[in-house]
Structure formats: C-alpha cells, structure tokens
C-alpha positions as CSV (number, residue, x, y, z in Angstrom):
1,M,80.6,17.3,30.9
2,A,78.8,16.2,27.7
3,R,75.3,17.6,27.5
4,G,72.5,15.0,27.9
5,S,74.9,12.3,28.8
6,G,74.1,9.8,31.7
7,N,71.0,7.7,32.6
8,R,67.7,9.8,32.1
9,N,66.2,8.0,35.0
10,Q,69.2,8.9,37.0
11,F,69.0,12.4,36.4
12,A,65.3,13.1,36.4
13,P,64.3,16.8,35.2
14,T,64.1,17.9,38.7
15,V,66.5,20.2,40.6
16,G,67.2,20.6,44.2
17,G,67.2,24.3,44.5
18,P,69.1,27.3,42.5
19,L,72.9,26.8,41.8
20,P,74.9,28.8,44.6
21,S,76.7,31.8,42.9
22,D,79.8,31.2,45.3
23,Q,80.3,27.8,43.6
24,F,79.5,28.6,40.0
25,H,80.5,31.2,37.7
26,L,79.2,31.7,34.1
27,L,81.5,32.8,31.5
28,D,80.9,33.7,27.7
29,T,84.0,32.8,25.7
30,P,84.4,33.8,22.0
31,S,85.7,30.4,20.9
32,A,83.9,27.8,23.2
33,G,80.6,29.6,23.7
34,P,79.0,29.5,27.4
35,V,81.3,27.8,29.9
36,L,80.2,27.3,33.5
37,M,83.1,27.1,36.2
38,H,82.7,25.2,39.4
39,I,84.9,27.5,41.5
40,P,86.0,24.9,44.4
41,T,87.2,22.5,42.0
42,S,88.0,24.7,39.3
43,R,86.3,22.4,36.8
44,L,84.9,23.9,33.6
45,F,81.7,22.6,31.9
46,A,80.6,23.5,28.3
47,I,77.0,24.2,28.4
48,S,74.4,24.7,25.7
49,P,73.3,28.2,25.0
50,A,69.7,27.3,26.3
51,L,71.0,26.3,29.6
52,A,73.3,29.4,29.8
53,D,69.8,31.3,29.1
54,H,68.3,29.5,32.1
55,F,71.1,30.6,34.4
56,R,71.0,34.3,33.0
57,A,67.3,34.5,34.0
58,P,66.4,36.9,36.9
59,S,65.2,33.9,38.8
60,S,68.7,32.1,38.8
61,V,71.3,33.1,41.5
62,I,74.2,32.3,39.1
63,S,76.3,35.6,38.5
64,K,77.2,36.8,35.0
65,G,80.7,38.2,34.9
66,S,81.1,38.3,38.8
67,R,81.7,36.3,41.8
68,E,79.6,38.2,43.9
69,P,76.5,36.5,45.2
70,A,73.1,37.7,43.8
71,S,71.6,40.1,45.8
72,G,68.2,39.1,47.5
73,P,66.2,35.9,47.4
74,P,65.6,34.2,44.0
75,E,62.3,35.1,42.5
76,K,59.6,32.5,42.8
77,S,57.5,33.5,39.8
78,R,57.7,32.8,36.1
79,S,60.1,35.0,34.2
80,P,59.5,35.6,30.5
81,S,61.0,32.8,28.4
82,P,63.7,33.3,26.0
83,P,62.9,32.8,22.3
84,S,63.0,29.0,21.4
85,K,64.6,27.6,18.4
86,P,62.0,26.0,15.8
87,G,61.0,22.4,16.9
88,Q,62.5,23.1,20.4
89,A,60.3,23.2,23.7
90,P,60.5,26.4,25.4
91,V,62.9,26.5,28.4
92,S,61.2,27.2,31.7
93,L,62.9,29.7,33.9
94,V,61.0,28.9,37.0
95,E,63.0,28.0,40.0
96,P,61.6,25.3,42.1
97,R,59.7,26.3,45.4
98,E,61.0,23.1,46.9
99,T,63.8,20.3,46.8
100,G,62.8,17.8,43.9
101,M,60.2,19.8,42.4
102,P,59.9,19.4,38.6
103,V,60.9,22.2,36.3
104,P,57.9,22.6,33.8
105,G,58.9,22.7,30.3
106,L,62.7,22.1,30.6
107,D,64.2,20.0,28.1
108,P,65.1,16.5,29.4
109,D,68.8,16.9,28.2
110,L,69.1,20.3,29.9
111,A,67.5,19.0,32.9
112,S,70.0,16.1,33.2
113,A,72.9,18.3,32.7
114,L,71.3,20.7,35.4
115,A,70.8,17.7,37.7
116,E,74.6,16.8,37.4
117,L,75.4,20.2,38.4
118,Q,73.1,20.3,41.3
119,A,74.7,17.1,42.5
120,L,78.1,18.6,42.3
121,A,76.9,21.6,44.2
122,A,75.3,19.5,47.0
123,A,78.4,17.4,47.4
124,T,80.7,20.4,47.7
125,P,81.4,21.4,51.4
126,K,80.4,24.8,52.3
127,R,83.2,27.3,52.9
128,E,83.1,29.8,55.7
129,H,84.3,33.2,54.5
130,P,86.7,34.8,56.7
131,K,85.6,38.0,58.6
132,R,87.2,40.9,57.6
133,S,90.4,41.7,59.8
134,S,90.5,44.6,62.1
135,L,94.4,44.2,62.2
136,S,96.4,47.0,60.8
137,P,98.5,46.2,57.7
138,E,101.6,46.1,59.9
139,E,100.2,43.8,62.4
140,A,98.7,41.6,59.6
141,S,102.2,41.5,58.0
142,R,103.9,40.4,61.3
143,Q,101.4,37.8,62.0
144,A,101.9,36.4,58.5
145,L,105.6,36.3,58.8
146,E,105.4,34.7,62.3
147,S,103.4,31.7,60.5
148,V,105.9,31.1,58.0
149,K,107.7,27.6,58.6
150,W,110.6,27.9,55.9
151,G,112.5,31.1,56.1
152,D,114.8,32.1,53.4
153,L,117.2,35.1,53.1
154,T,119.9,36.0,50.4
155,L,123.0,37.7,51.9
156,F,125.0,40.0,49.6
157,I,128.7,39.3,50.7
158,T,130.4,41.5,48.3
159,D,130.0,43.5,45.1
160,R,133.7,42.5,44.1
161,C,134.2,40.3,41.1
162,N,136.9,39.0,38.8
163,Q,134.6,38.9,35.8
164,Q,132.9,41.6,33.6
165,C,129.9,39.6,32.2
166,A,128.2,41.5,29.2
167,Y,124.6,41.1,30.8
168,C,125.5,41.5,34.4
169,F,122.9,43.5,36.3
170,E,125.8,44.9,38.6
171,S,127.8,46.1,35.6
172,Y,127.4,49.4,37.1
173,A,129.8,49.0,39.9
174,P,132.6,51.3,39.4
175,A,135.4,49.2,40.9
176,R,134.9,45.6,40.6
177,R,138.3,44.6,42.1
178,E,138.2,46.9,45.2
179,G,134.4,46.8,45.7
180,R,132.6,46.7,49.1
181,T,132.3,43.6,51.3
182,I,129.9,43.4,54.1
183,S,131.3,43.9,57.6
184,K,130.8,41.3,60.4
185,E,128.6,43.7,62.2
186,T,126.4,44.2,59.4
187,A,126.3,40.6,58.6
188,G,125.6,39.7,62.2
189,E,122.7,42.3,62.5
190,A,121.3,40.7,59.1
191,L,121.4,37.1,60.7
192,D,119.7,38.3,63.9
193,F,116.9,40.0,62.0
194,F,116.6,36.8,59.9
195,F,116.4,34.4,62.6
196,D,114.8,36.3,65.5
197,R,112.7,39.0,63.8
198,L,111.8,38.1,60.3
199,F,110.9,34.5,60.6
200,P,110.8,33.8,64.4
201,N,108.8,30.6,64.2
202,A,110.4,29.0,61.1
203,E,111.0,25.2,61.1
204,V,113.8,25.4,58.6
205,Y,116.2,28.2,57.4
206,D,117.5,28.8,54.2
207,L,120.7,31.0,53.6
208,D,122.0,32.0,50.2
209,L,125.5,33.8,49.9
210,F,125.6,35.9,46.8
211,G,127.8,38.5,45.2
212,G,129.7,39.9,43.1
213,E,131.9,36.8,43.6
214,P,131.7,35.6,47.2
215,L,134.9,33.6,47.0
216,L,136.8,36.9,46.8
217,A,135.6,37.5,50.3
218,W,136.2,34.1,51.7
219,D,136.9,35.0,55.3
220,M,133.4,36.5,55.3
221,V,131.9,33.2,53.8
222,E,133.4,31.2,56.7
223,W,132.4,33.7,59.4
224,V,128.8,33.9,58.1
225,T,128.6,30.3,57.8
226,A,129.7,29.7,61.4
227,E,127.4,32.4,62.8
228,A,124.3,31.2,60.8
229,Q,125.0,27.6,62.2
230,R,125.3,28.8,65.8
231,R,122.1,30.8,65.7
232,A,120.1,27.8,64.2
233,E,121.7,25.5,66.7
234,R,120.6,27.9,69.4
235,K,117.0,27.8,68.0
236,G,117.0,23.9,67.6
237,K,116.4,24.3,63.8
238,P,118.4,23.2,60.7
239,V,119.8,25.9,58.3
240,Y,120.5,25.1,54.7
241,L,123.2,27.0,53.1
242,S,123.9,27.8,49.5
243,I,126.3,30.0,47.4
244,S,126.3,31.3,43.8
245,T,129.7,31.5,42.4
246,N,131.6,31.7,39.1
247,A,134.0,28.7,40.3
248,I,137.1,30.9,39.3
249,G,139.9,30.2,41.7
250,L,137.8,27.6,43.5
251,T,140.3,25.3,45.1
252,R,140.1,21.8,46.8
253,R,140.0,23.8,50.0
254,H,136.9,25.5,49.1
255,A,135.3,22.5,48.0
256,E,136.1,20.6,51.3
257,F,134.7,23.2,53.2
258,F,131.4,23.1,51.0
259,R,131.5,19.5,51.6
260,K,131.7,19.6,55.4
261,H,129.1,22.2,55.6
262,E,126.7,20.6,53.1
263,F,126.5,23.6,50.9
264,D,124.4,23.7,47.8
265,V,126.9,25.3,45.2
266,N,125.6,26.9,42.2
267,V,128.1,27.4,39.3
268,S,127.4,29.9,36.4
269,L,128.6,28.2,33.2
270,D,127.1,29.5,29.9
271,G,127.4,26.8,27.5
272,P,130.2,26.1,25.0
273,P,133.6,27.7,25.6
274,E,133.4,30.3,22.8
275,V,130.0,31.7,24.0
276,H,131.1,31.5,27.7
277,D,134.4,33.4,27.0
278,R,132.7,36.1,24.9
279,Y,130.0,37.0,27.4
280,R,131.7,36.2,30.8
281,P,135.2,37.4,30.2
282,M,137.7,38.1,33.0
283,L,137.7,41.6,34.5
284,G,141.0,42.4,32.7
285,G,140.1,40.7,29.5
286,G,140.5,37.3,28.3
287,G,138.5,34.1,28.7
288,S,137.1,32.4,31.8
289,Y,135.7,29.3,30.7
290,A,138.9,27.1,31.5
291,Q,139.2,28.5,35.0
292,A,135.5,28.0,35.8
293,V,135.8,24.4,34.6
294,R,138.9,23.7,36.7
295,G,137.0,24.9,40.0
296,L,133.7,23.0,39.0
297,H,135.9,19.8,38.7
298,H,137.2,20.3,42.3
299,L,133.6,20.5,43.5
300,L,132.5,17.3,41.5
301,E,135.6,15.4,42.8
302,A,134.6,16.2,46.3
303,G,131.4,14.2,46.0
304,R,128.0,14.9,47.6
305,P,127.7,17.2,49.5
306,P,128.4,19.7,48.2
307,Y,125.3,19.5,46.0
308,T,126.7,21.2,42.9
309,S,124.5,22.5,39.9
310,V,125.3,24.5,36.9
311,A,123.2,27.5,35.7
312,G,123.5,29.2,32.5
313,R,122.2,32.5,31.4
314,L,120.1,32.8,28.3
315,H,120.2,36.0,26.2
316,R,120.3,37.3,22.6
317,G,123.7,35.9,22.1
318,N,123.1,32.5,23.7
319,T,119.9,31.1,22.6
320,D,121.1,27.5,21.5
321,V,119.7,25.9,24.5
322,L,120.8,22.3,23.2
323,A,124.4,23.3,22.5
324,A,124.5,24.9,26.0
325,F,123.2,21.7,27.6
326,Q,125.5,19.4,25.7
327,A,128.5,21.4,26.8
328,A,127.4,21.5,30.6
329,Y,126.6,17.8,30.3
330,E,130.1,16.9,28.8
331,V,131.9,19.0,31.3
332,T,130.1,17.6,34.3
333,E,129.8,14.1,33.0
334,G,126.0,14.1,34.2
335,K,127.0,14.3,37.9
336,C,125.0,17.3,38.8
337,G,121.9,19.4,37.8
338,I,121.8,21.7,34.7
339,G,119.7,24.7,34.4
340,F,119.0,27.8,32.5
341,K,117.5,31.2,33.3
342,P,116.9,34.2,31.1
343,A,119.2,37.1,32.0
344,R,117.5,40.0,33.6
345,L,117.7,42.8,31.4
346,G,115.7,45.7,30.2
347,P,113.9,45.8,27.0
348,K,116.7,48.3,25.2
349,H,119.6,46.2,26.4
350,P,121.5,44.8,23.4
351,L,121.4,41.4,24.6
352,A,117.6,41.5,25.6
353,L,115.6,38.4,24.4
354,R,113.2,39.3,21.6
355,A,109.9,37.4,20.4
356,R,112.1,35.5,17.7
357,D,114.7,34.8,20.3
358,M,111.9,33.3,22.7
359,Q,111.0,31.1,19.7
360,A,114.5,29.8,19.3
361,L,114.6,29.0,23.1
362,L,111.4,27.0,22.7
363,V,112.7,25.1,19.9
364,G,115.8,24.1,22.0
365,Y,113.9,23.0,24.9
366,H,111.8,20.8,22.6
367,S,115.0,19.3,21.3
368,L,116.1,18.6,25.0
369,S,113.0,16.7,25.6
370,D,113.6,14.3,22.7
371,L,117.1,13.5,24.2
372,P,117.8,9.9,25.6
373,G,118.6,9.5,29.1
374,G,122.1,9.4,30.7
375,T,123.4,6.3,29.0
376,A,126.2,5.9,26.8
377,E,124.2,5.7,23.8
378,G,122.4,8.9,25.2
379,K,125.9,10.7,25.2
380,R,126.7,9.4,21.7
381,S,123.3,10.8,20.7
382,R,123.9,14.0,22.1
383,A,127.3,14.4,20.4
384,A,125.8,13.4,17.2
385,A,123.0,16.1,17.6
386,R,125.5,18.9,18.3
387,P,125.2,21.5,15.5
388,A,128.2,21.8,13.1
C-alpha cells in the first residue's frame, strides 16, 4: 500500500474505530522499517514511522511484537504526542469516540493510509476462536485421525538387498542377502491397523511397499497386494499401490503385474553410468547400471500403468544435476517422471552435502529451467549442453 495514495476525498481523515489486534500485527524490520501485517490475508504494508508511532500509542490496540490482544478497553483521552519532525504537523494519538469521528491533527496522507486499513479490517469476517478442548491428548489424536480422508502407509517388506549403496541409510544391515522379510502374520496385522484403526474413515488409501529391495521378496509383494485390495474392497474405498525398487532383476512378469494392479513404480537411478556404478554397486561388487536400465525398459515397454518414475539421490559425489537429468532423460526417452532428492546423511558422513555442494545443486537446477521442452530440438540441445 503506497502511503498517501488514493483519492483524498474517498479516504477522509476519519477512522471507524481502533484497528483490531487479532487482525493486525506491527513489526519493526531492520531493512524495511515498520511493517504492518494483516493476519487474515497475510498482506504486508510498509507504513511510515509516524503512522507506526500512532499504532504504538497506549490508546491504540495494535499489539507490538505479539499477536495477543491488548488488555482492557482503549483509552479515550489524549496521550502524549511523539516528537514531530520540522515542518510536520504533530500526529494525534487520540482514538475516536465513535465511528466517523475525525482524528484531530492527523496528517491527511497518514489518515488516508489509516482509512484504507480500517476499510480492510471492516471487510474481514470475524473469526470465532475455538474453545479450549477438554479432551485428553490421546482422545484428541484419535479424533484427528478419524477425520483424515487420505490415509497412507509405507510397509517395509524386507531388508534384503542386492546392492550396497555408499549412502544407504540401511548400510548397518549385517546380512543383506539373508536379511529379514516381513511375515504374512505381521503384514496382515499392519494392514488391519492401517485400514481399520489408523484411518478408519479415509476415503482413499495409499500403500507404499519399501525395502531393502522388495523384488527379493516377491511372494510377499503379491500377497500384500491381494490383501490390501481385499480390505479396500470390503470398505468400498480405492487403494493406490506404489513400490520403490532398484529394478535389478525386474522382468516382464513383474512389469505386467504392476500394470495389472496399476502400481506407481519408483526406480532408483543416479545419473550417468559411471556415477551410478560408483555409488550404487552390486552387493558382491561391480556395476549395477546396465541391469537397472534393463529392468526400467521392461516397465516402460509395459505402457501406463504402471506409472513409472525415476529418482536419483544427490550427495557430495553427485552434484551435477544437469548431467544426471540428461542421462535419465536419454534412458527413458522422456516417457516418465524424473526427480532428485538429497541423500539422508548425517553431517559427518563423507558424502554429506556441504554449503558449496548446495550451491552447485542450485546452479544445476537453474540450468534445468533453461532447457527446452521434450522436442527433438530440445534433445539435441541437451546433448550439446552435456559437460565434456
């Protein structure tokens, strides 16, 4: 809101009452000076120091540094005026006794700005504050979950894996080949809890199968899929299924299963072959890129569904976002989604992202935004832009 803007006759130097403190919050910022926030709309208004002084007066109900309403009714008597600048009329701090009463001594420009704020306050519907609940935390939590309309659960199928990724948060698993797989009894209890107790009134259910590598426990993937769909059908609600996989060993049979049950399939692929093979080696050693791409192609050949996407992990050894995107785009021919996430690593991990790594990621994302669309010309541009 520009100070002193608008028609002077439209915003006469009168106000309709004090600004309510549950709507307006006065902030003092080092760079922008005094700022007034209209809480219901999140609008910010740069105001003059003189108008800010008016709000800080004891007669004003605008709170300073707090959203709490001022205690007690506003004063109806004149308060000491702040020092005025040379050539400037003193600012009145007197609140009006009734709607439309003039504010004596208030500069017309400031009165115009104040009138705009009053109009905004008057047009804002009053909010009723909810009464403090007498429910226990457990009961309140239960009622909150019962009101959720989209329930989601990640089910850990197995901690077995055929890779040994350098940044894996499950690298502590002592025996990746022989690791544990969820039993039908435990999986059934988890599904009962999900559908009947955790989100009993959900309109949609979302179940993600995770590992380890879920494909190594394929019997359980099939069993959980059937049981989840049976429970959803019993409730008369849809269930959306997804799975995260490295795609190693993924066959046409797997792809057809995912197609039949309309899975979202998220494939881990960390960019160019040399980067992927270095940080996502096979458990016994050697690269895994070629096998992952082979499985990914089976998914793409199956069509949609399954709804396939590729996800790469960013870390200190993989900060070239542009190269990672180009590699994934060429492998998938632009037929599926491509995304990246930072690897979840502690600050002392040798691959943890540092400040300069984050800067490199930012530069890479800016480069992505400059790329053309998925046309042939765009593909040639991507190839030309690939670093030597």
